[in-house]
N, C-alpha and C positions, 0 to 999 in steps of 0.2 A: 319625472316622466321623460321617457326617451323615445326617439323617433329614428326612422331608417330612410336612407335613400339607397336603392339597389340600382347600380349603374353598369351599363354594358361597355366593356373595353374591347374593341375589335380593330384589327389591322393598325394597331399603334395609336388609336384615337379613342377618347372617351365620347360615347355617342350621346347626343342631345343634352350636353352638359348645361346649356343655358336653361333648359326646361327644368332640369333637376335643381339648379340653383334657385330658380324662381319659386319652386315648390318649397324648398328648404327655407327661403326667406319668408314666405308667407306663413309657414309653420312657426318660425322663430318670432316673427312680429306678433302672431296671435297669442302665443304662450309666454313669451319672454319680453316682448316689447321692443325688440331690436334684432337686426340681423347679426349673426354671431360667427358664422363659418363660411369661408370662401373656398369652395370645393377645388377650384383650379390650383390653389396653393397647397392643398392638403392631401390630395389623392396621390397614390404612389405611381412611380414610373414602372411599367411592367415590360420586362425584356423577354417576351414570349409571344409568338405569333398567334397562339390559340385565342379563341373567344373567352373572355373572363367575366365573371360576375363580381363586382366590387361592392361590398356591403359597408356603407358608411353609417355608423350608429352614433347618435349625438343627443346631448341635452344642452342646457344653458351654460355649462362650464367645461365640458369635456367631449371628446369624440374617440371612437376607435374605427379602424379601417381593416377590412379583410378582403383579400382578392383570391379567388379560386377559379380554375378552369371550369367552364360551364358545360353542362350536359342537360339536354331537355328531359323532363320527366316523361315516363312512358304512359301518357294519358290515352286510354282507349274507350272509356265509358264515363258518363256523367249521370248524376241523380239530382232531380229537382228537390230542393229542401225549402219548405215554407216555414218561415220563422217570424218572430216579432222584431221590430226595429231595434237596431243597436248602432252606436256611433263608430264608424271607421273612416270619417271624412278626412282625417289626417293619417299619415303612414306611421302609426304607433309601432314601437317595438313589441308591445304586448299584443300578441295575436291569438290569445287563448280562446276567444269566442269563435273565431274562424276555424281554429284547430278542432274545437269541440264539434262544430257542424260537420267538418270533414270526417272526423272519426265516427260519426253516427251514420255515414252513408254506406250503401252497399255497392258503390262504384268507385272508380279511381279518383274522381273529383266531383265537386258539387256545383250546381247552379243555385245561387241563393235568391229566393223570392221573398219579398217583404210586401205585405198588403196586396198580394196578387200580382205584383210587378217584378219582373226579372231585374236583378242588379248585377252582380259579379259572380265569379267563382272564388275560391279561397285565396288565390294568389295572382289572379289576372282579371283584367276586364274582358268583356265578351263582345263578339260581333257575329251576327246571324245572317246567313246568305238566303235570300228569298227567290233566287233565280235571276235577279237583275241587280240588286244592290246589297251591300253589306250594311246592316243596321246594328247600332249599338244602343243599349239601354240609356234613356235620357237622364236617368237618376242613378248612377252607379254608387256603390259604397265609397269608392275612392276615385278621384279624378286622376287617372293614370297618365304618365308622361307620353307613352306611345299612343294611347287613345287620343290625347290632345293633339299630337302631331298628325295622326291620320285624319282627324276631323279638319284640321287646318289645310290639309292637302286635298280634301274632298274625296278621300278614298272610302270613308265610312260616313254614315249619317245617323243622327240621333233619332230615336223613336221610342215611344212608350210600348214596351213589349210585355204582354200579359203572359203569365205562366200557362194559361189555358190555350195560348196561341202558338206555343212552341212547335207543335206538329205541322204547322203550315210552312215551316222553314225546311231547307234541304240539309244544311250543316251549320256548325258553329265553330268559330275560330277563337282560340285564347290569345290575348295580346297583352304584353307588358314590356317593360324596358328591355328584356332579353328576347322577347318573342315578337317577330314581325307577323303581320297578317298572313295567315296560311301556313305558318310554321307548325302549328298543331291544329289540325282540323278534325272534327268528329262528326260523323253522320248523326242526324237527328234520330235515326233508328236506334242509336246507342245511348239515348237519354232515357233513363229509367223513370218510372212514375213518381209522382210527388210523395214525399214523406214530410209530415209536420213535426217541427221541433220547437218547443216553447221554452 
């Protein structure tokens, strides 16, 4: 079983490396019983001013590292997908369930709902603007690094968000290691009705 850390390299610095290392350590201890990889020793030096996405893929004995200039995906619409519970509490390399949900949608990206509650989209955590506050689902599929940072800074708050309550919000922002709050914002009017996927 292999896992991923997707890390942002920007302006000559790896962003939030301590949080990525913490998540990697938790994954290693959970599956392999020990911490195995020190990111600061293994990540490449990048002589390029552009923003890069660095994909660190690993297991208990090996790792690979790929660095590519980053470009945001052109996300303009979302579709609510109601499905049964599945485990993505660790950042697995195997994303087949997420990709299957995405391929079934009629929009650019999905909002995954489980037991009537909003969780994540296929590649990012979510934050919803209610006119006063940014609210993020209290039980995401994956505890993202950027989500954890924004929570610690008080910029977003946890809330139980029902799929049926989506229309009460004004907009939604996708957040992950590469995306800050507001980098990709989509009007709630661009969220398509719920589709059920079992």
